[in-house]
Every structure is written in structure tokens, then in C-alpha cells.
C-alpha positions as semicolon CSV with decimal commas, in nm:
position;residue;x (nm);y (nm);z (nm)
1;M;1,581;0,825;2,504
2;I;1,495;1,052;2,229
3;R;1,598;0,951;1,848
4;T;1,508;1,065;1,479
5;Q;1,358;0,763;1,271
6;Q;1,386;0,831;0,902
7;L;1,168;0,614;0,691
8;N;1,237;0,451;0,379
9;S;1,002;0,532;0,132
10;P;0,840;0,239;-0,114
11;N;0,911;0,274;-0,509
12;L;0,621;0,451;-0,555
13;R;0,456;0,740;-0,714
14;L;0,310;0,919;-0,453
15;H;0,342;1,303;-0,340
16;I;0,440;1,321;0,045
17;S;0,375;1,731;0,150
18;K;0,647;1,912;0,294
19;R;0,487;1,930;0,649
20;V;0,448;1,555;0,665
21;Q;0,814;1,496;0,550
22;R;0,908;1,745;0,840
23;Q;0,680;1,585;1,085
24;A;0,829;1,244;0,966
25;L;1,200;1,361;1,084
26;V;1,088;1,509;1,437
27;P;1,235;1,330;1,695
28;L;1,026;1,123;1,856
29;R;1,049;0,846;2,191
30;S;1,131;0,474;2,065
31;S;0,768;0,334;2,091
32;A;0,627;0,621;1,896
33;A;0,874;0,599;1,620
34;D;0,778;0,215;1,631
35;K;0,409;0,305;1,540
36;L;0,482;0,543;1,282
37;A;0,707;0,352;1,110
38;L;0,422;0,057;1,157
39;I;0,174;0,311;0,995
40;A;0,401;0,420;0,717
41;G;0,447;0,071;0,641
42;Y;0,074;-0,038;0,646
43;Q;0,016;0,317;0,404
44;A;0,243;0,156;0,167
45;M;0,117;-0,179;0,204
46;A;-0,263;-0,068;0,121
47;R;-0,143;0,157;-0,190
48;I;0,034;-0,171;-0,333
49;N;-0,252;-0,395;-0,285
50;Q;-0,478;-0,126;-0,458
51;E;-0,254;-0,122;-0,758
52;I;-0,258;-0,515;-0,776
53;A;-0,618;-0,494;-0,751
54;R;-0,628;-0,253;-1,015
55;I;-0,439;-0,477;-1,264
56;F;-0,558;-0,808;-1,185
57;T;-0,920;-0,733;-1,172
58;P;-0,977;-0,732;-1,567
59;C;-0,814;-1,051;-1,577
60;E;-1,074;-1,185;-1,319
61;E;-1,342;-1,025;-1,517
62;E;-1,243;-1,205;-1,810
63;A;-1,168;-1,523;-1,615
64;E;-1,511;-1,518;-1,488
65;R;-1,690;-1,438;-1,826
66;R;-1,528;-1,750;-1,990
67;L;-1,613;-2,002;-1,680
68;T;-1,951;-1,877;-1,718
69;K;-1,983;-1,938;-2,095
70;F;-1,798;-2,284;-2,044
71;R;-2,044;-2,361;-1,779
72;R;-2,321;-2,267;-2,036
73;T;-2,169;-2,536;-2,297
74;Q;-2,165;-2,774;-2,046
75;S;-2,544;-2,786;-1,950
């Protein structure tokens, strides 16, 4: 059974080439469509994780500096 699988793209700022867009709309066998959906989902999660890390890294560095300073004053 052949079906087309349309993927809901996450709300991220990213450019998807026309070639990749056309490729995503090619009819695929069910298992292939499922794999494509999983790959797209993992890629979206990777971008989200990168954004989270970018936002929180400065906070973690500041917390580490303050903790180090506190430990030095306690010694």
C-alpha cells in the first residue's frame, strides 16, 4: 500500500530546500514513511536541544562561578 506522508514542521527558523520539500512528498511505503517521520522528529528535537543549551549555558556558567566563590569563602 502506497501513501503520502506529510510532516508537520516545528515552529523553528530553518530553511528547507525545494528539493527536500519535494522529496518529503514522494509516495513511500508505510515503513519508509514511518522512518522518514522519525528522522524528521529526531532532527527537530536536536535543533530544540541545541537552542535550549545555547540559552542555558550562560546561566550554568554563572551558577558555577557563584558556587566556586561561595566554596572559597566557606573554607
